[in-house]
N, CA, C and O of each residue as an XYZ file, in Angstrom:
528
protein
N       0.836     -1.165      0.000
C       0.000      0.000      0.000
C       0.891      1.243      0.000
O       1.587      1.525      0.976
N       0.858      1.947     -1.066
C       1.709      3.111     -1.256
C       0.890      4.381     -1.055
O      -0.137      4.581     -1.703
N       1.348      5.213     -0.171
C       0.666      6.498      0.027
C       1.497      7.583     -0.640
O       2.709      7.681     -0.448
N       0.830      8.360     -1.397
C       1.525      9.443     -2.089
C       1.519     10.692     -1.229
O       0.523     11.041     -0.595
N       2.642     11.337     -1.230
C       2.769     12.607     -0.529
C       2.152     13.696     -1.394
O       2.288     13.668     -2.617
N       1.476     14.654     -0.772
C       0.962     15.762     -1.580
C       2.134     16.537     -2.166
O       3.193     16.630     -1.546
N       1.948     17.085     -3.344
C       3.054     17.837     -3.958
C       3.425     19.042     -3.106
O       2.573     19.693     -2.501
N       4.710     19.313     -3.078
C       5.199     20.477     -2.336
C       4.912     21.733     -3.140
O       4.982     21.722     -4.369
N       4.588     22.815     -2.445
C       4.377     24.064     -3.185
C       5.690     24.505     -3.819
O       6.762     24.264     -3.266
N       5.606     25.145     -4.970
C       6.845     25.586     -5.627
C       7.564     26.624     -4.782
O       6.944     27.441     -4.101
N       8.872     26.571     -4.843
C       9.683     27.565     -4.137
C       9.582     28.866     -4.916
O       9.777     28.906     -6.131
N       9.276     29.911     -4.191
C       9.158     31.212     -4.855
C      10.527     31.716     -5.260
O      11.505     31.599     -4.522
N      10.565     32.264     -6.425
C      11.787     32.853     -6.948
C      12.048     34.166     -6.214
O      11.181     35.040     -6.210
N      13.225     34.334     -5.588
C      13.495     35.588     -4.882
C      13.444     36.803     -5.794
O      13.274     37.927     -5.323
N      13.589     36.586     -7.086
C      13.526     37.709     -8.012
C      12.110     38.218     -8.178
O      11.897     39.307     -8.711
N      11.128     37.430     -7.718
C       9.746     37.871     -7.801
C       9.395     38.868     -6.703
O       8.271     39.367     -6.651
N      10.356     39.159     -5.826
C      10.096     40.103     -4.745
C       9.681     41.461     -5.293
O       8.896     42.178     -4.671
N      10.200     41.802     -6.436
C       9.751     43.022     -7.098
C       9.371     42.649     -8.510
O      10.210     42.620     -9.410
N       8.126     42.370     -8.688
C       7.600     42.014    -10.000
C       6.487     42.990    -10.303
O       5.362     42.801     -9.839
N       6.768     44.027    -11.066
C       5.766     45.060    -11.282
C       4.477     44.505    -11.870
O       4.513     43.808    -12.885
N       3.332     44.803    -11.247
C       2.066     44.388    -11.827
C       1.773     45.176    -13.094
O       2.444     46.163    -13.398
N       0.780     44.732    -13.814
C       0.438     45.422    -15.055
C      -0.077     46.822    -14.755
O      -0.544     47.102    -13.651
N       0.013     47.685    -15.739
C      -0.442     49.057    -15.551
C      -1.919     49.119    -15.229
O      -2.358     50.028    -14.525
N      -2.697     48.168    -15.730
C      -4.132     48.202    -15.462
C      -4.427     47.987    -13.985
O      -5.478     48.404    -13.500
N      -3.506     47.337    -13.256
C      -3.717     47.088    -11.835
C      -3.372     48.300    -10.976
O      -4.029     48.539     -9.963
N      -2.374     49.056    -11.355
C      -1.898     50.126    -10.475
C      -1.833     51.490    -11.134
O      -1.513     52.473    -10.466
N      -2.118     51.580    -12.384
C      -1.908     52.839    -13.082
C      -0.473     52.980    -13.528
O      -0.105     54.000    -14.111
N       0.348     51.978    -13.267
C       1.732     51.962    -13.713
C       2.703     51.886    -12.564
O       2.526     52.542    -11.538
N       3.723     51.087    -12.738
C       4.793     50.969    -11.762
C       6.096     50.968    -12.529
O       6.193     50.393    -13.613
N       7.073     51.598    -11.974
C       8.372     51.695    -12.623
C       8.978     50.301    -12.783
O       8.900     49.476    -11.874
N       9.577     50.047    -13.936
C      10.243     48.773    -14.191
C      11.616     48.735    -13.538
O      12.129     49.760    -13.091
N      12.209     47.543    -13.487
C      13.492     47.387    -12.810
C      14.621     48.202    -13.445
O      15.381     48.859    -12.734
N      14.735     48.164    -14.754
C      15.824     48.907    -15.407
C      15.674     50.416    -15.196
O      16.641     51.070    -14.805
N      14.488     50.986    -15.445
C      14.338     52.419    -15.159
C      14.506     52.742    -13.672
O      14.983     53.820    -13.319
N      14.115     51.811    -12.808
C      14.270     52.020    -11.368
C      15.743     52.087    -10.995
O      16.152     52.927    -10.193
N      16.530     51.204    -11.577
C      17.965     51.214    -11.331
C      18.577     52.539    -11.782
O      19.364     53.144    -11.053
N      18.217     52.984    -12.980
C      18.739     54.266    -13.496
C      18.283     55.434    -12.627
O      19.067     56.336    -12.330
N      17.010     55.417    -12.219
C      16.463     56.475    -11.371
C      17.283     56.592    -10.084
O      17.723     57.681     -9.717
N      17.483     55.462     -9.404
C      18.239     55.487     -8.148
C      19.666     55.961     -8.378
O      20.196     56.760     -7.606
N      20.279     55.467     -9.434
C      21.650     55.877     -9.755
C      21.718     57.384    -10.028
O      22.609     58.069     -9.525
N      20.785     57.890    -10.819
C      20.780     59.323    -11.155
C      20.596     60.187     -9.915
O      21.306     61.176     -9.733
N      19.644     59.816     -9.061
C      19.392     60.604     -7.847
C      20.614     60.538     -6.929
O      21.077     61.565     -6.433
N      21.131     59.333     -6.704
C      22.292     59.168     -5.827
C      23.514     59.912     -6.324
O      24.223     60.538     -5.536
N      23.768     59.851     -7.622
C      24.921     60.537     -8.202
C      24.777     62.051     -8.075
O      25.737     62.746     -7.744
N      23.588     62.552     -8.336
C      23.350     63.989     -8.195
C      23.555     64.463     -6.768
O      24.191     65.490     -6.531
N      23.012     63.710     -5.815
C      23.171     64.075     -4.406
C      24.640     63.996     -3.992
O      25.130     64.849     -3.253
N      25.335     62.969     -4.472
C      26.755     62.814     -4.153
C      27.573     63.987     -4.686
O      28.566     64.387     -4.079
N      27.152     64.530     -5.817
C      27.851     65.675     -6.419
C      27.521     66.984     -5.712
O      28.073     68.031     -6.052
N      26.623     66.929     -4.729
C      26.286     68.126     -3.975
C      25.134     68.929     -4.535
O      24.887     70.051     -4.093
N      24.426     68.372     -5.501
C      23.282     69.065     -6.086
C      22.110     68.988     -5.108
O      21.877     67.948     -4.493
N      21.388     70.074     -4.968
C      20.222     70.129     -4.091
C      19.193     69.091     -4.525
O      18.990     68.870     -5.719
N      18.546     68.456     -3.550
C      17.601     67.381     -3.850
C      16.480     67.849     -4.775
O      16.030     67.084     -5.629
N      16.023     69.087     -4.621
C      14.971     69.596     -5.522
C      15.471     69.678     -6.959
O      14.746     69.348     -7.898
N      16.695     70.115     -7.119
C      17.283     70.224     -8.461
C      17.498     68.841     -9.077
O      17.305     68.654    -10.278
N      17.898     67.876     -8.247
C      18.098     66.507     -8.737
C      16.781     65.946     -9.271
O      16.750     65.340    -10.341
N      15.694     66.149     -8.524
C      14.391     65.655     -8.981
C      13.894     66.446    -10.186
O      13.210     65.896    -11.049
N      14.227     67.712    -10.250
C      13.866     68.520    -11.420
C      14.544     67.960    -12.670
O      13.909     67.816    -13.715
N      15.817     67.651    -12.559
C      16.546     67.072    -13.687
C      15.965     65.715    -14.068
O      15.787     65.421    -15.250
N      15.671     64.894    -13.070
C      15.114     63.557    -13.335
C      13.733     63.641    -13.978
O      13.330     62.729    -14.700
N      13.007     64.723    -13.724
C      11.660     64.859    -14.298
C      11.692     65.084    -15.808
O      10.642     65.104    -16.452
N      12.873     65.253    -16.372
C      13.018     65.415    -17.823
C      13.448     64.129    -18.513
O      13.759     64.137    -19.705
N      13.469     63.018    -17.771
C      13.931     61.739    -18.321
C      12.813     60.710    -18.298
O      11.882     60.795    -17.497
N      12.924     59.744    -19.188
C      12.045     58.584    -19.147
C      10.699     58.793    -19.809
O      10.486     59.748    -20.556
N       9.799     57.871    -19.513
C       8.461     57.899    -20.099
C       7.648     59.048    -19.515
O       8.029     59.653    -18.514
N       6.543     59.331    -20.149
C       5.672     60.394    -19.643
C       5.169     60.047    -18.242
O       5.091     60.922    -17.380
N       4.830     58.780    -18.007
C       4.391     58.362    -16.673
C       5.492     58.628    -15.652
O       5.230     59.165    -14.576
N       6.723     58.252    -15.990
C       7.847     58.470    -15.074
C       8.039     59.959    -14.801
O       8.212     60.372    -13.655
N       8.008     60.737    -15.840
C       8.176     62.186    -15.664
C       7.107     62.751    -14.736
O       7.402     63.542    -13.840
N       5.863     62.335    -14.960
C       4.763     62.840    -14.129
C       4.911     62.420    -12.676
O       4.645     63.214    -11.774
N       5.335     61.179    -12.435
C       5.506     60.703    -11.054
C       6.647     61.437    -10.365
O       6.543     61.773     -9.186
N       7.725     61.688    -11.081
C       8.851     62.420    -10.492
C       8.447     63.865    -10.216
O       8.857     64.436     -9.205
N       7.660     64.456    -11.091
C       7.150     65.811    -10.854
C       6.267     65.828     -9.608
O       6.346     66.761     -8.809
N       5.427     64.806     -9.436
C       4.593     64.714     -8.230
C       5.463     64.659     -6.980
O       5.184     65.346     -5.998
N       6.518     63.844     -7.013
C       7.426     63.748     -5.864
C       8.071     65.101     -5.607
O       8.109     65.571     -4.469
N       8.571     65.719     -6.650
C       9.219     67.035     -6.516
C       8.267     68.056     -5.912
O       8.653     68.826     -5.032
N       7.012     68.065     -6.389
C       6.032     69.032     -5.898
C       5.644     68.769     -4.446
O       5.499     69.710     -3.665
N       5.474     67.494     -4.076
C       5.190     67.160     -2.673
C       6.345     67.631     -1.786
O       6.140     68.213     -0.721
N       7.554     67.364     -2.255
C       8.740     67.755     -1.497
C       8.818     69.272     -1.361
O       9.157     69.785     -0.295
N       8.508     69.980     -2.425
C       8.549     71.447     -2.401
C       7.542     72.020     -1.412
O       7.739     73.117     -0.890
N       6.462     71.282     -1.151
C       5.450     71.729     -0.182
C       5.785     71.301      1.243
O       4.976     71.488      2.152
N       6.966     70.730      1.444
C       7.407     70.417      2.793
C       7.377     68.951      3.176
O       7.763     68.608      4.294
N       6.938     68.083      2.297
C       6.926     66.650      2.598
C       8.345     66.097      2.485
O       9.194     66.675      1.806
N       8.589     64.988      3.147
C       9.872     64.311      2.980
C       9.887     63.614      1.623
O       8.835     63.379      1.028
N      11.066     63.290      1.142
C      11.170     62.580     -0.133
C      10.457     61.238     -0.028
O       9.734     60.844     -0.943
N      10.657     60.531      1.087
C      10.038     59.208      1.239
C       8.522     59.295      1.256
O       7.857     58.483      0.612
N       7.958     60.256      1.973
C       6.496     60.362      1.998
C       5.962     60.800      0.641
O       4.871     60.391      0.243
N       6.716     61.624     -0.068
C       6.310     62.023     -1.416
C       6.330     60.823     -2.356
O       5.451     60.685     -3.206
N       7.328     59.957     -2.206
C       7.400     58.762     -3.046
C       6.292     57.772     -2.691
O       5.731     57.121     -3.572
N       5.981     57.663     -1.409
C       4.897     56.763     -0.985
C       3.551     57.229     -1.525
O       2.648     56.416     -1.724
N       3.413     58.517     -1.759
C       2.152     59.073     -2.266
C       1.985     58.859     -3.769
O       1.029     59.363     -4.360
N       2.896     58.124     -4.391
C       2.863     57.940     -5.848
C       1.946     56.802     -6.298
O       2.023     56.366     -7.446
N       1.086     56.320     -5.413
C       0.132     55.247     -5.745
C       0.812     53.985     -6.253
O       0.346     53.363     -7.207
N       1.913     53.610     -5.615
C       2.569     52.354     -5.950
C       3.541     52.401     -7.103
O       4.061     51.361     -7.507
N       3.803     53.574     -7.647
C       4.757     53.659     -8.759
C       6.149     53.228     -8.306
O       6.840     52.496     -9.016
N       6.555     53.682     -7.125
C       7.843     53.295     -6.569
C       7.630     52.125     -5.616
O       6.663     52.125     -4.854
N       8.517     51.121     -5.643
C       8.326     49.946     -4.789
C       8.482     50.283     -3.308
O       9.208     51.210     -2.950
N       7.796     49.524     -2.446
C       7.863     49.783     -1.002
C       9.287     49.758     -0.450
O       9.627     50.575      0.406
N      10.124     48.834     -0.924
C      11.500     48.773     -0.426
C      12.214     50.097     -0.652
O      12.891     50.599      0.245
N      12.070     50.656     -1.821
C      12.704     51.937     -2.130
C      12.199     53.024     -1.191
O      12.990     53.779     -0.626
N      10.891     53.102     -1.025
C      10.306     54.147     -0.169
C      10.792     54.022      1.273
O      11.131     55.018      1.911
N      10.822     52.787      1.782
C      11.257     52.574      3.169
C      12.745     52.871      3.342
O      13.148     53.459      4.346
N      13.555     52.469      2.377
C      14.989     52.729      2.480
C      15.300     54.216      2.337
O      16.226     54.719      2.975
N      14.545     54.915      1.516
C      14.721     56.366      1.401
C      14.400     57.022      2.741
O      15.078     57.962      3.154
N      13.377     56.531      3.412
C      13.052     57.062      4.740
C      14.212     56.838      5.711
O      14.548     57.731      6.489
N      14.820     55.663      5.674
C      15.990     55.386      6.513
C      17.124     56.350      6.156
O      17.787     56.888      7.043
N      17.341     56.564      4.871
C      18.388     57.489      4.432
C      18.156     58.906      4.916
O      19.099     59.605      5.288
N      16.901     59.331      4.912
C      16.577     60.673      5.405
C      16.845     60.777      6.900
O      17.367     61.787      7.373
N      16.491     59.744      7.635
C      16.664     59.778      9.097
C      18.129     59.717      9.513
O      18.510     60.270     10.544
N      18.942     59.050      8.714
C      20.345     58.860      9.078
C      21.291     59.831      8.387
O      22.486     59.846      8.684
N      20.773     60.638      7.472
C      21.629     61.560      6.738
C      22.445     60.885      5.649
O      23.466     61.419      5.215
N      22.006     59.724      5.207
C      22.739     58.964      4.194
C      21.895     58.724      2.941
O      21.950     57.654      2.336
N      21.131     59.717      2.571
C      20.220     59.567      1.442
C      20.963     59.248      0.144
O      20.533     58.385     -0.621
N      22.068     59.937     -0.103
C      22.803     59.679     -1.347
C      23.309     58.244     -1.398
O      23.227     57.596     -2.442
N      23.838     57.732     -0.266
C      24.342     56.357     -0.244
C      23.217     55.350     -0.450
O      23.400     54.336     -1.124
N      22.055     55.633      0.130
C      20.898     54.743     -0.032
C      20.524     54.656     -1.507
O      20.338     53.559     -2.034
N      20.413     55.792     -2.173
C      20.047     55.774     -3.593
C      21.103     55.048     -4.429
O      20.757     54.275     -5.322
N      22.366     55.286     -4.152
C      23.427     54.624     -4.913
C      23.371     53.114     -4.706
O      23.446     52.350     -5.668
N      23.238     52.685     -3.451
C      23.182     51.237     -3.157
C      21.942     50.589     -3.756
O      22.011     49.473     -4.273
N      20.818     51.276     -3.689
C      19.608     50.718     -4.287
C      19.733     50.633     -5.801
O      19.233     49.689     -6.412
N      20.392     51.603     -6.408
C      20.648     51.524     -7.844
C      21.454     50.285     -8.187
O      21.171     49.607     -9.175
N      22.464     49.987     -7.365
C      23.271     48.778     -7.569
C      22.429     47.522     -7.358
O      22.527     46.565     -8.126
N      21.604     47.530     -6.316
C      20.743     46.386     -6.009
C      19.785     46.094     -7.163
O      19.672     44.953     -7.611
N      19.101     47.122     -7.637
C      18.143     46.910     -8.722
C      18.850     46.527    -10.020
O      18.294     45.775    -10.820
N      20.058     47.026    -10.242
C      20.822     46.616    -11.421
C      21.170     45.132    -11.337
O      21.129     44.427    -12.345
N      21.512     44.655    -10.139
C      21.779     43.224     -9.966
C      20.532     42.395    -10.261
O      20.628     41.331    -10.873
N      19.373     42.869     -9.836
C      18.132     42.154    -10.150
C      17.906     42.090    -11.655
O      17.475     41.064    -12.181
N      18.197     43.185    -12.344
C      18.062     43.196    -13.806
C      18.975     42.134    -14.412
O      18.546     41.368    -15.276
N      20.225     42.082    -13.968
C      21.181     41.105    -14.499
C      20.745     39.680    -14.190
O      20.853     38.802    -15.046
N      20.255     39.439    -12.983
C      19.805     38.098    -12.610
C      18.611     37.651    -13.432
O      18.501     36.478    -13.790
N      17.737     38.560    -13.725
C      16.563     38.206    -14.530
C      16.939     37.867    -15.961
O      16.230     37.115    -16.630
N      18.035     38.411    -16.428
C      18.476     38.137    -17.801
C      19.111     36.759    -17.934
O      19.200     36.225    -19.039
N      19.555     36.178    -16.822
C      20.232     34.876    -16.882
C      19.256     33.736    -16.818
O      19.660     32.574    -16.857
Protein backbone atom coordinates (compact mmCIF):
# COMPACT_ATOMS: atom_id res chain seq x y z
CA UNK A 1 0.00 0.00 0.00
CA UNK A 2 1.71 3.11 -1.26
CA UNK A 3 0.67 6.50 0.03
CA UNK A 4 1.52 9.44 -2.09
CA UNK A 5 2.77 12.61 -0.53
CA UNK A 6 0.96 15.76 -1.58
CA UNK A 7 3.05 17.84 -3.96
CA UNK A 8 5.20 20.48 -2.34
CA UNK A 9 4.38 24.06 -3.19
CA UNK A 10 6.84 25.59 -5.63
CA UNK A 11 9.68 27.57 -4.14
CA UNK A 12 9.16 31.21 -4.86
CA UNK A 13 11.79 32.85 -6.95
CA UNK A 14 13.50 35.59 -4.88
CA UNK A 15 13.53 37.71 -8.01
CA UNK A 16 9.75 37.87 -7.80
CA UNK A 17 10.10 40.10 -4.74
CA UNK A 18 9.75 43.02 -7.10
CA UNK A 19 7.60 42.01 -10.00
CA UNK A 20 5.77 45.06 -11.28
CA UNK A 21 2.07 44.39 -11.83
CA UNK A 22 0.44 45.42 -15.06
CA UNK A 23 -0.44 49.06 -15.55
CA UNK A 24 -4.13 48.20 -15.46
CA UNK A 25 -3.72 47.09 -11.84
CA UNK A 26 -1.90 50.13 -10.48
CA UNK A 27 -1.91 52.84 -13.08
CA UNK A 28 1.73 51.96 -13.71
CA UNK A 29 4.79 50.97 -11.76
CA UNK A 30 8.37 51.69 -12.62
CA UNK A 31 10.24 48.77 -14.19
CA UNK A 32 13.49 47.39 -12.81
CA UNK A 33 15.82 48.91 -15.41
CA UNK A 34 14.34 52.42 -15.16
CA UNK A 35 14.27 52.02 -11.37
CA UNK A 36 17.96 51.21 -11.33
CA UNK A 37 18.74 54.27 -13.50
CA UNK A 38 16.46 56.48 -11.37
CA UNK A 39 18.24 55.49 -8.15
CA UNK A 40 21.65 55.88 -9.76
CA UNK A 41 20.78 59.32 -11.15
CA UNK A 42 19.39 60.60 -7.85
CA UNK A 43 22.29 59.17 -5.83
CA UNK A 44 24.92 60.54 -8.20
CA UNK A 45 23.35 63.99 -8.19
CA UNK A 46 23.17 64.08 -4.41
CA UNK A 47 26.75 62.81 -4.15
CA UNK A 48 27.85 65.68 -6.42
CA UNK A 49 26.29 68.13 -3.98
CA UNK A 50 23.28 69.06 -6.09
CA UNK A 51 20.22 70.13 -4.09
CA UNK A 52 17.60 67.38 -3.85
CA UNK A 53 14.97 69.60 -5.52
CA UNK A 54 17.28 70.22 -8.46
CA UNK A 55 18.10 66.51 -8.74
CA UNK A 56 14.39 65.65 -8.98
CA UNK A 57 13.87 68.52 -11.42
CA UNK A 58 16.55 67.07 -13.69
CA UNK A 59 15.11 63.56 -13.33
CA UNK A 60 11.66 64.86 -14.30
CA UNK A 61 13.02 65.42 -17.82
CA UNK A 62 13.93 61.74 -18.32
CA UNK A 63 12.04 58.58 -19.15
CA UNK A 64 8.46 57.90 -20.10
CA UNK A 65 5.67 60.39 -19.64
CA UNK A 66 4.39 58.36 -16.67
CA UNK A 67 7.85 58.47 -15.07
CA UNK A 68 8.18 62.19 -15.66
CA UNK A 69 4.76 62.84 -14.13
CA UNK A 70 5.51 60.70 -11.05
CA UNK A 71 8.85 62.42 -10.49
CA UNK A 72 7.15 65.81 -10.85
CA UNK A 73 4.59 64.71 -8.23
CA UNK A 74 7.43 63.75 -5.86
CA UNK A 75 9.22 67.03 -6.52
CA UNK A 76 6.03 69.03 -5.90
CA UNK A 77 5.19 67.16 -2.67
CA UNK A 78 8.74 67.75 -1.50
CA UNK A 79 8.55 71.45 -2.40
CA UNK A 80 5.45 71.73 -0.18
CA UNK A 81 7.41 70.42 2.79
CA UNK A 82 6.93 66.65 2.60
CA UNK A 83 9.87 64.31 2.98
CA UNK A 84 11.17 62.58 -0.13
CA UNK A 85 10.04 59.21 1.24
CA UNK A 86 6.50 60.36 2.00
CA UNK A 87 6.31 62.02 -1.42
CA UNK A 88 7.40 58.76 -3.05
CA UNK A 89 4.90 56.76 -0.99
CA UNK A 90 2.15 59.07 -2.27
CA UNK A 91 2.86 57.94 -5.85
CA UNK A 92 0.13 55.25 -5.74
CA UNK A 93 2.57 52.35 -5.95
CA UNK A 94 4.76 53.66 -8.76
CA UNK A 95 7.84 53.30 -6.57
CA UNK A 96 8.33 49.95 -4.79
CA UNK A 97 7.86 49.78 -1.00
CA UNK A 98 11.50 48.77 -0.43
CA UNK A 99 12.70 51.94 -2.13
CA UNK A 100 10.31 54.15 -0.17
CA UNK A 101 11.26 52.57 3.17
CA UNK A 102 14.99 52.73 2.48
CA UNK A 103 14.72 56.37 1.40
CA UNK A 104 13.05 57.06 4.74
CA UNK A 105 15.99 55.39 6.51
CA UNK A 106 18.39 57.49 4.43
CA UNK A 107 16.58 60.67 5.41
CA UNK A 108 16.66 59.78 9.10
CA UNK A 109 20.34 58.86 9.08
CA UNK A 110 21.63 61.56 6.74
CA UNK A 111 22.74 58.96 4.19
CA UNK A 112 20.22 59.57 1.44
CA UNK A 113 22.80 59.68 -1.35
CA UNK A 114 24.34 56.36 -0.24
CA UNK A 115 20.90 54.74 -0.03
CA UNK A 116 20.05 55.77 -3.59
CA UNK A 117 23.43 54.62 -4.91
CA UNK A 118 23.18 51.24 -3.16
CA UNK A 119 19.61 50.72 -4.29
CA UNK A 120 20.65 51.52 -7.84
CA UNK A 121 23.27 48.78 -7.57
CA UNK A 122 20.74 46.39 -6.01
CA UNK A 123 18.14 46.91 -8.72
CA UNK A 124 20.82 46.62 -11.42
CA UNK A 125 21.78 43.22 -9.97
CA UNK A 126 18.13 42.15 -10.15
CA UNK A 127 18.06 43.20 -13.81
CA UNK A 128 21.18 41.11 -14.50
CA UNK A 129 19.81 38.10 -12.61
CA UNK A 130 16.56 38.21 -14.53
CA UNK A 131 18.48 38.14 -17.80
CA UNK A 132 20.23 34.88 -16.88
